Backbone as CSV, one residue per row, in Angstrom:
resi,resn,N_x,N_y,N_z,CA_x,CA_y,CA_z,C_x,C_y,C_z
1,UNK,-247.382,149.642,-27.151,-246.142,150.142,-26.579,-246.243,150.213,-25.066
2,UNK,-245.236,149.768,-24.339,-245.226,149.806,-22.935,-245.137,151.292,-22.425
3,UNK,-245.810,151.426,-21.258,-245.862,152.747,-20.714,-244.420,153.208,-20.367
4,UNK,-244.137,154.529,-20.759,-242.766,155.107,-20.393,-241.694,154.758,-21.405
5,UNK,-241.999,153.961,-22.441,-240.945,153.630,-23.441,-241.151,154.456,-24.704
6,UNK,-240.025,154.852,-25.212,-240.087,155.653,-26.491,-239.597,154.762,-27.589
7,UNK,-240.318,154.830,-28.687,-240.002,154.009,-29.837,-238.883,154.639,-30.673
8,UNK,-238.648,155.990,-30.462,-237.681,156.648,-31.263,-236.326,156.719,-30.553
9,UNK,-236.099,156.011,-29.428,-234.855,156.061,-28.664,-233.702,155.405,-29.442
10,UNK,-232.555,156.096,-29.494,-231.371,155.538,-30.117,-230.214,155.760,-29.094
11,UNK,-229.585,154.747,-28.666,-228.480,154.904,-27.653,-227.448,155.842,-28.210
12,UNK,-226.759,156.580,-27.315,-225.800,157.591,-27.776,-224.663,156.955,-28.569
13,UNK,-224.303,155.742,-28.263,-223.229,155.100,-29.028,-223.578,154.797,-30.489
14,UNK,-224.869,154.801,-30.732,-225.356,154.540,-32.090,-225.745,155.852,-32.876
15,UNK,-225.695,156.969,-32.205,-225.991,158.256,-32.805,-224.751,158.747,-33.520
16,UNK,-224.966,159.468,-34.705,-223.837,160.093,-35.337,-223.191,161.183,-34.477
17,UNK,-221.955,161.488,-34.692,-221.185,162.461,-33.846,-221.688,163.871,-34.056
18,UNK,-222.826,164.185,-33.499,-223.322,165.584,-33.463,-223.214,166.309,-34.770
19,UNK,-223.363,165.648,-35.883,-223.358,166.307,-37.187,-221.965,166.818,-37.585
20,UNK,-220.923,166.101,-37.154,-219.557,166.453,-37.535,-219.469,166.434,-39.149
21,UNK,-218.718,167.313,-39.723,-218.571,167.324,-41.109,-217.606,166.212,-41.558
22,UNK,-217.704,165.742,-42.740,-216.857,164.691,-43.270,-215.383,165.055,-43.013
23,UNK,-214.558,164.133,-42.603,-213.162,164.386,-42.412,-212.840,165.043,-41.053
24,UNK,-213.784,165.441,-40.305,-213.579,166.090,-39.063,-213.007,165.142,-38.033
25,UNK,-213.419,163.888,-37.982,-212.900,162.932,-37.050,-211.369,162.674,-37.346
26,UNK,-211.007,162.641,-38.673,-209.646,162.466,-38.963,-208.770,163.632,-38.548
27,UNK,-209.368,164.885,-38.699,-208.664,166.060,-38.337,-208.436,166.071,-36.820
28,UNK,-209.436,165.666,-36.042,-209.399,165.630,-34.632,-208.336,164.606,-34.198
29,UNK,-208.340,163.438,-34.825,-207.328,162.446,-34.495,-205.851,162.929,-34.837
30,UNK,-205.707,163.659,-35.898,-204.425,164.257,-36.311,-203.959,165.278,-35.235
31,UNK,-204.893,166.097,-34.817,-204.535,167.084,-33.845,-204.152,166.467,-32.515
32,UNK,-204.953,165.463,-32.172,-204.557,164.683,-30.926,-203.124,164.061,-30.979
33,UNK,-202.810,163.506,-32.145,-201.528,162.939,-32.331,-200.421,163.979,-32.217
34,UNK,-200.670,165.115,-32.900,-199.740,166.260,-32.885,-199.514,166.782,-31.482
35,UNK,-200.661,166.905,-30.763,-200.602,167.364,-29.405,-199.745,166.396,-28.502
36,UNK,-199.925,165.121,-28.689,-199.175,164.130,-27.890,-197.682,164.300,-28.180
37,UNK,-197.360,164.458,-29.471,-195.948,164.588,-29.914,-195.379,165.903,-29.386
38,UNK,-196.138,166.956,-29.389,-195.655,168.228,-28.837,-195.431,168.133,-27.315
39,UNK,-196.336,167.489,-26.613,-196.205,167.289,-25.197,-194.890,166.531,-24.932
40,UNK,-194.610,165.531,-25.669,-193.369,164.748,-25.432,-192.123,165.642,-25.757
41,UNK,-192.202,166.426,-26.828,-191.063,167.279,-27.167,-190.842,168.360,-26.080
42,UNK,-191.880,168.847,-25.498,-191.807,169.937,-24.490,-190.923,169.453,-23.314
43,UNK,-190.876,168.189,-23.084,-190.113,167.681,-21.947,-188.553,168.035,-22.146
44,UNK,-188.177,168.050,-23.464,-186.777,168.294,-23.724,-186.478,169.682,-24.206
45,UNK,-187.504,170.538,-24.315,-187.243,171.960,-24.689,-186.951,172.736,-23.463
46,UNK,-185.764,173.433,-23.515,-185.323,174.183,-22.354,-185.464,175.710,-22.531
47,UNK,-185.881,176.377,-21.498,-186.079,177.869,-21.561,-185.106,178.362,-20.514
48,UNK,-184.294,179.382,-20.939,-183.361,180.090,-20.046,-184.040,181.398,-19.562
49,UNK,-184.070,181.556,-18.268,-184.700,182.781,-17.666,-183.686,183.441,-16.758
50,UNK,-183.471,184.738,-16.913,-182.627,185.495,-16.002,-183.500,186.354,-15.163
51,UNK,-183.094,186.535,-13.927,-183.823,187.402,-12.979,-182.877,188.075,-12.044
52,UNK,-183.429,188.930,-11.190,-182.575,189.657,-10.225,-181.468,190.439,-10.908
53,UNK,-181.879,191.097,-11.992,-180.890,191.929,-12.725,-179.807,191.033,-13.384
54,UNK,-180.123,189.840,-13.729,-179.218,188.967,-14.372,-178.353,188.092,-13.333
55,UNK,-178.558,188.326,-12.074,-177.752,187.624,-11.030,-178.231,186.133,-10.849
56,UNK,-179.436,185.821,-11.296,-179.922,184.421,-11.240,-180.318,183.977,-12.630
57,UNK,-179.871,182.822,-12.996,-180.278,182.238,-14.288,-180.845,180.857,-13.949
58,UNK,-182.051,180.594,-14.472,-182.786,179.358,-14.286,-182.996,178.739,-15.654
59,UNK,-182.728,177.446,-15.737,-183.089,176.613,-16.961,-184.179,175.796,-16.506
60,UNK,-185.296,175.831,-17.332,-186.511,175.051,-17.020,-187.028,174.452,-18.286
61,UNK,-187.582,173.207,-18.140,-188.143,172.514,-19.326,-189.542,173.025,-19.639
62,UNK,-190.024,172.572,-20.804,-191.363,172.856,-21.202,-192.465,172.172,-20.344
63,UNK,-191.988,171.261,-19.488,-192.868,170.582,-18.471,-192.727,171.175,-17.115
64,UNK,-192.205,172.406,-17.082,-192.002,173.125,-15.780,-191.179,172.365,-14.777
65,UNK,-190.101,171.716,-15.289,-189.111,171.110,-14.398,-187.806,171.870,-14.405
66,UNK,-187.431,172.372,-13.222,-186.210,173.153,-13.133,-185.014,172.297,-13.400
67,UNK,-184.180,172.650,-14.376,-182.998,171.829,-14.666,-181.780,172.345,-13.956
68,UNK,-181.686,173.663,-13.830,-180.447,174.258,-13.132,-180.809,175.648,-12.671
69,UNK,-180.051,176.060,-11.661,-180.111,177.385,-11.120,-178.681,177.888,-10.948
70,UNK,-178.394,179.051,-11.499,-177.074,179.627,-11.361,-177.229,180.970,-10.633
71,UNK,-176.384,181.168,-9.561,-176.496,182.436,-8.739,-175.107,183.099,-8.835
72,UNK,-175.156,184.383,-9.188,-173.987,185.223,-9.154,-173.502,185.325,-7.673
73,UNK,-172.285,185.036,-7.422,-171.728,185.043,-6.036,-171.948,186.476,-5.385
74,UNK,-172.037,187.487,-6.153,-172.215,188.817,-5.565,-173.642,188.905,-4.916
75,UNK,-174.579,188.033,-5.315,-175.845,188.149,-4.769,-175.917,187.468,-3.371
76,UNK,-174.904,186.672,-3.030,-174.893,185.917,-1.759,-174.284,186.780,-0.635
77,UNK,-175.117,187.138,0.298,-174.706,187.882,1.452,-175.155,187.190,2.723
78,UNK,-174.201,186.585,3.448,-174.523,185.820,4.626,-175.397,186.613,5.646
79,UNK,-175.293,187.920,5.618,-175.994,188.714,6.510,-177.480,189.081,6.060
80,UNK,-177.759,188.688,4.828,-179.073,188.965,4.261,-179.582,187.808,3.430
81,UNK,-179.796,186.693,4.099,-180.252,185.439,3.496,-181.611,185.617,2.923
82,UNK,-182.457,186.369,3.610,-183.854,186.545,3.162,-183.982,187.240,1.799
83,UNK,-183.030,188.111,1.517,-183.052,188.767,0.206,-182.752,187.755,-0.884
84,UNK,-181.821,186.795,-0.653,-181.532,185.749,-1.642,-182.714,184.786,-1.824
85,UNK,-183.386,184.394,-0.667,-184.583,183.583,-0.705,-185.678,184.267,-1.498
86,UNK,-185.927,185.546,-1.340,-186.898,186.189,-2.030,-186.577,186.300,-3.500
87,UNK,-185.343,186.521,-3.849,-184.900,186.592,-5.247,-185.063,185.292,-5.932
88,UNK,-184.748,184.155,-5.164,-184.938,182.839,-5.826,-186.404,182.509,-6.009
89,UNK,-187.274,182.794,-5.083,-188.686,182.547,-5.219,-189.213,183.346,-6.450
90,UNK,-188.853,184.586,-6.622,-189.246,185.429,-7.723,-188.752,184.850,-9.025
91,UNK,-187.490,184.379,-9.028,-186.852,183.843,-10.260,-187.523,182.563,-10.661
92,UNK,-187.805,181.703,-9.755,-188.424,180.382,-10.024,-189.880,180.676,-10.582
93,UNK,-190.596,181.512,-9.942,-191.939,181.848,-10.405,-191.915,182.410,-11.809
94,UNK,-190.977,183.246,-12.099,-190.767,183.831,-13.444,-190.487,182.735,-14.447
95,UNK,-189.609,181.817,-14.038,-189.244,180.739,-14.957,-190.424,179.815,-15.190
96,UNK,-191.207,179.486,-14.207,-192.422,178.618,-14.433,-193.396,179.307,-15.385
97,UNK,-193.560,180.663,-15.186,-194.486,181.394,-16.044,-193.970,181.361,-17.501
98,UNK,-192.656,181.553,-17.671,-192.068,181.560,-19.029,-192.250,180.166,-19.616
99,UNK,-192.110,179.082,-18.889,-192.296,177.769,-19.384,-193.731,177.515,-19.759
100,UNK,-194.711,177.956,-18.925,-196.106,177.825,-19.222,-196.459,178.535,-20.528
101,UNK,-195.939,179.754,-20.690,-196.231,180.529,-21.903,-195.638,179.881,-23.145
102,UNK,-194.416,179.357,-23.032,-193.778,178.625,-24.094,-194.677,177.438,-24.496
103,UNK,-195.060,176.649,-23.505,-195.882,175.418,-23.783,-197.190,175.827,-24.445
104,UNK,-197.840,176.891,-23.916,-199.152,177.321,-24.504,-198.943,177.685,-25.974
105,UNK,-197.774,178.416,-26.281,-197.549,178.822,-27.663,-197.354,177.588,-28.500
106,UNK,-196.633,176.640,-28.068,-196.389,175.437,-28.864,-197.672,174.621,-29.075
107,UNK,-198.494,174.556,-28.069,-199.737,173.871,-28.261,-200.726,174.631,-29.215
108,UNK,-200.624,175.940,-29.107,-201.459,176.759,-30.066,-201.007,176.538,-31.510
109,UNK,-199.689,176.337,-31.694,-199.227,176.004,-33.100,-199.858,174.788,-33.633
110,UNK,-200.142,173.774,-32.761,-200.670,172.524,-33.128,-202.179,172.644,-33.373
111,UNK,-202.944,173.267,-32.429,-204.379,173.330,-32.520,-204.868,174.478,-33.361
112,UNK,-204.036,175.576,-33.539,-204.522,176.679,-34.355,-205.807,177.282,-33.742
113,UNK,-206.759,177.505,-34.642,-208.031,178.048,-34.149,-209.027,176.933,-33.910
114,UNK,-208.629,175.705,-34.151,-209.536,174.606,-33.955,-209.923,174.379,-32.518
115,UNK,-211.216,174.297,-32.221,-211.591,173.885,-30.843,-212.969,173.281,-30.884
116,UNK,-213.175,172.290,-30.071,-214.408,171.721,-29.773,-214.577,171.706,-28.274
117,UNK,-215.639,172.426,-27.805,-215.817,172.530,-26.352,-215.765,171.180,-25.704
118,UNK,-214.969,171.070,-24.675,-214.895,169.813,-23.881,-213.858,168.798,-24.412
119,UNK,-213.343,169.074,-25.656,-212.443,168.097,-26.236,-210.982,168.390,-25.903
120,UNK,-210.593,169.669,-25.971,-209.225,170.076,-25.683,-209.152,170.989,-24.491
């Protein structure tokens, strides 16, 4: 045997998948397919968020894309633009958080308690 060579070496591509149980690869593939379908569906799922005491309504998708913003005219004061700006920032941040939580719940429905470190 040549110096530095191991006779028991097996390339990673030829090794079994870390002792995965039978059917586990199929389950992983199914979860990945379901995750991709859920991600696609989230693009069209809309979340309505109201803020500033109901004076601002934001519609946002499951992909955190703002679809529309409605502002009650009573909130618009030309002498206090900064108040409107602050209310809009807070409302958009609240909408993004709501969308992220919605997306996380939907993905949790797909993956359940299943997890492989580094896979999902």
